[in-house]
N, C-alpha and C positions, 0 to 999 in steps of 0.2 A: 410250130405244133403241127402234128400230122393228124388232122381230124380231132377226135376226142380220145385217142390212145397215145399215151406218153411213151416215146421211144427213148430207152435208157441204155447207158453203158456203165459197166462196173469196173472200177480200178481197185484191184486187190481180191485175191481168191483164197485168203486165209479163213479163219474161223468165222468172223463176222461177215466177210464177203460171201461165204457160202450161205449163211443164214439169209442175207438179203436177196441173193440170187434165187434161192428156192421160194422165198416169199413172193417176189415179183413173177416168177415163172408159174407158180402153182396156186397162188392165193389172190392175185390182183389182176384180173383180166383187163382192167383199164390201162395196163402198162404192157410194153413189149420190150424184152431184152434183145438188143442187137449185137452187143459185143462185150467181151471181158478181157482184161489184161492183168498180168502179174509177172514179176521177175522170174518166178518159178512157173515156166510155161506148162509143165506137166500138171501143176495144180490148177491152172486156168483151163486146161483142156479137160480135166476131170469134171470141173464145175460146168463147163460148157456142154459136155455130154450128158450130164445129169439133168440140166435145166433146158436143154434144147436151144442153147445160144448159138446162133449161126456163125459167129466170128470170134476167133481168138486173136486179138490184136497183138502186134509186135511190141507196142509200147503204149503208155497212157496218152502220149501225144497223138497217136493214131486215133484213139477213141475221141479225144477232145476235138480233133480236126474233122471228124466225120459229120457231114452236113445232115445226115439222116437222124442223128442223135440229138434229142432235145435236152436231156438232163444226164448228168454223171453222178454216180455214187462213189464217193471217195472212201475206201475201206482199207487203205494202205497204212503203213506205219506213220505215227504222228509227225515224224521229221519231214515227211513228204507233203503234208497237207497244204501248207501255205502256197508253195509253188504250184500245186495242182489247182487250188482254188483260184489263184490269179490267172493261170492259163485258161481255165474253164470259163471264168467270168469274161475275159477278153475275147473268147470265142463265142460269147453269147449263150453259153449253156447254163441252165439252172443246176443247182448244186445241192446234194445231200452229203454231208461230211460227218464222219464219226468223230467222237470227242477224244481228247481235247483238240481244239483247232491247232494249237502249238503250245510250247512251253514258255514262249516269250510273248509278253504283251505287245511289244513293238511289231513282231511278226503277225500277231493276230490283227492288229490295227491295219497293217498293210493289206492283209487279206480282205478285211471288211471294207476298206477303202476301194479296192478293186471291184468288189461286188456292188457297192453303191454307185460307182462310176458307170459300170456296165448296165445297171438297172435289172440285173437278174435276181432270182430268188435263191436264198440260202437257208437250209434247215440243218441244225446240229442234232446228232443222234443221241439225245437223252430220252431213250425209249420208256423209262419208268413213268414218265408223265402220262403215258397212255395205258398204264395198268389199271384195270377196273377198280381194284382195291384203293389205290392211291387217288384215283379220280374221285371216288366217293368221299375220301377224307377231305380233299380240297373243297368239294361241294358243301360239306358240313361246316367248314371254316368260313367259306365265302358267303354262305346264306345266313350265318348267325345261329345255326342250329345248336351249336354248343356254346353259344355266347361269345364273349371276348376271349380269344386264345391267350393263355398264359404261358404254357410250357409245351415244347415239342421234343419228342424223343425218337430218334432214328437208330435202329440196330441194323447193321449191315456187316455180315461176316461171311467170308468165302469158305468153301469146304476144304480147300487146300491152297497153299501158296503157289504162285506161278513159278516157272523155271527162273533160276538166277539170271540167265541170259536176258529174259524179259525185264526183270527188275532193274538191271543195269541200264536199260534204254527207255524205260517207261516214264521216267520223271519222278518215280517214287510213289508211295502209297496215296498221297493226297491228290496227285494228278492222274493216277491210273485207276484208283478205286474210290476214294472218298469223293472225287469230283462228281460222281452220280448223286451222292448224298447232299453235297452242297447245292446242286441244282434242285433236288427234291425239297430241301429245306425252303428255298425261295419260293418254289411252286406251291407247296402246301400252306405256308404262312401267308403268302401273297404280299410280302414286303422284303426289303433288303436288309442284309446283315451289315452292321457297322463295326463290330469288334469280334475278334476270335481269340480264344485261349486254348492251347493244346498241351495235353500230357500224353506221352507215348513211350514206347519201349520196344525191345526185341525179346519176345517171350516164346516165339515159335521156333525160330531157326537162327543160330548165331551167324550163319553165312549171310543172312539178309542184312544184318547189321554191318558185317564186313563189306558188303556191297554199298553201304552208305544209306540204307533205308531203314524204316521201321516196319514192324509187322503187327503192332497193336497200338491203338490210339483212341483217346477220348477227346473230342473237340467240343468246346462250349461256345455257343453263338449268342450274341446279343443283337437283336433286331432293332431297327429304328422305332418300331411301334411298341417296344417294351417286352416283346416275347423273348423268353430265354429258351434256347434249344441245346440239345446234346446230340452228338453223333458218336456212336460206339462201333469201332471197327476192329476186326481181327482177320488175319490172313488164313486162319485155320479154325474151323468149327467142325469137330469130328462127327457131328450128327447131320451135317449137310448144310445147304445154303440157308442162312439165317437172315430173313428180311422182314423186319417188323417196324411199325410206326404207331405212335400215340400222340394225339394232340389233346391237351387238357385245357378246358375253358371255364368261364364263369358259370355256365349253365350245364356243364357235363363234359364228357370226353368222347372221342372216337378213336378206335384202335384197329389195326389190322394185324393178323397173325401170319405165320408161315403157311405156304400152300403145300398140300400133301397130294400124293398120287391117288389117294382114295380117302373116303370118310369113315372107313371101318374102324371100330374099336374092339380090341381083344381084351376080354375080361376073364380072369381066372382067380383062384383062391389066393394067388400070390401077388397079382398086380393087374392094373388096368393100363393098357398101352395102345399106341397107334404105330403105324409104319413111319419111317423117317421122312422128313420133308423132301420135296423135289431137290435134286442134288446140285444143280448149278443154273446159271442164268439162262442158258438156252432152253431148258425145260420150264423154269419158273416164269420167264417173261415171253414165252412164245407168241401169245396174242398181242402183246404190246409192240413187238417188232412189226407185226402186220399192220397194226393201227397207225404207227408212226409213218410208215411208208405210204399208207393210204392217204393220210393227211397231207403228206408232201405232194403226192400226185394230184390230189384235188386242188391244192393251193396253186400249183402250176397251171392246171387246166383252167381254173377259174380266175387266174391272175390276181390272187389276193395274198396277203402276208402269210408266211409259214407260221405254225404255232410255236416253233422253237427257233428264235432268231439268232443271228450272229452275235448280238449283244448277250443273249442268253448263254451263248457259248463262251463269251469273254469273262463274264462275272465269276463263274465258278473257278476259273483259272486264277483270278485275283484272290479268291477265297483260299485256294490251295496254296498259293505262295504265302499268304498271310499265316496260314496254319503252320507251314514249315518254319517261317520266321519266328513265330511264337514258340515253337518247340526249341529252336536253336538258341533263342535269347531268354527263355524262361519268363515270359511276360505276355500279357494281353497285347494284341496288335490290332490297331484300327485299319480298316481297309484302305483308308485314304493315305496310309503310309506306303502302300504298294504302288510303285511306278514301273514304267517300262524298263 
């Protein structure tokens, strides 16, 4: 550690890499960005210029080997995550890695073993845990404010499907989209899921089905503590980014609605309306991206566990694999059935 300021390097200058670079550069003075790398050097140069990053590295290896860098942020494609985690851990770097860690449980276990052996810190990028609305839901459940939780409902719908090129390499809807909701379900209820049942289809774009994926799904979760949960996903909500949660308990319920760019209501003789909700995750979850990196930095500086551990990254992948198995086999699947 260099005093009390965490020196960071970023691997990946795509959409999420840019978000994290801007957060570190402009919102978190307790950190300092020293380098960035991307296969697309022009993209890395553009982010470096925007965020005053002094070095565009020739490769991730150059960042990992830099003795001035304390921590690396892995924002590259999923297929690269495990090798980069292992390299960074062996170099003694603390690690922030975007989800999912990998598509294979064996590879995830290899990465977690390397982190454990090296004694470095690892945080997985489940930013929604840091959203103020969802934090309040978790508080209501944990404190008993709504009594014993009975039902959980998560609605998570994107405004438009991603490119087919992304879908073909993303691992599918359960690993690239629902995985956030699997993590949110565990976080909000405060317990583990033991069984999953999935119904799904292709209702948005036939090309998504031809690529081997789904674009619409309803997942039923049974938790160990008896809570029943549902996750409602669609790749296309024409009105914008649809992100809602409700937990119903023995003493009441707590619910969060979509976030809007303003609170104005337009009332006429024909209708009462509002503007559309914020359109996608970069606008909807702006502050949560800041808070998750702030939590990572503080964990490293204070040498305490990160709030989203490697195991928190592994379990949603197990859930995603169970969800797909359930859909393929038309039956409920217990998580214990899923192995490496």
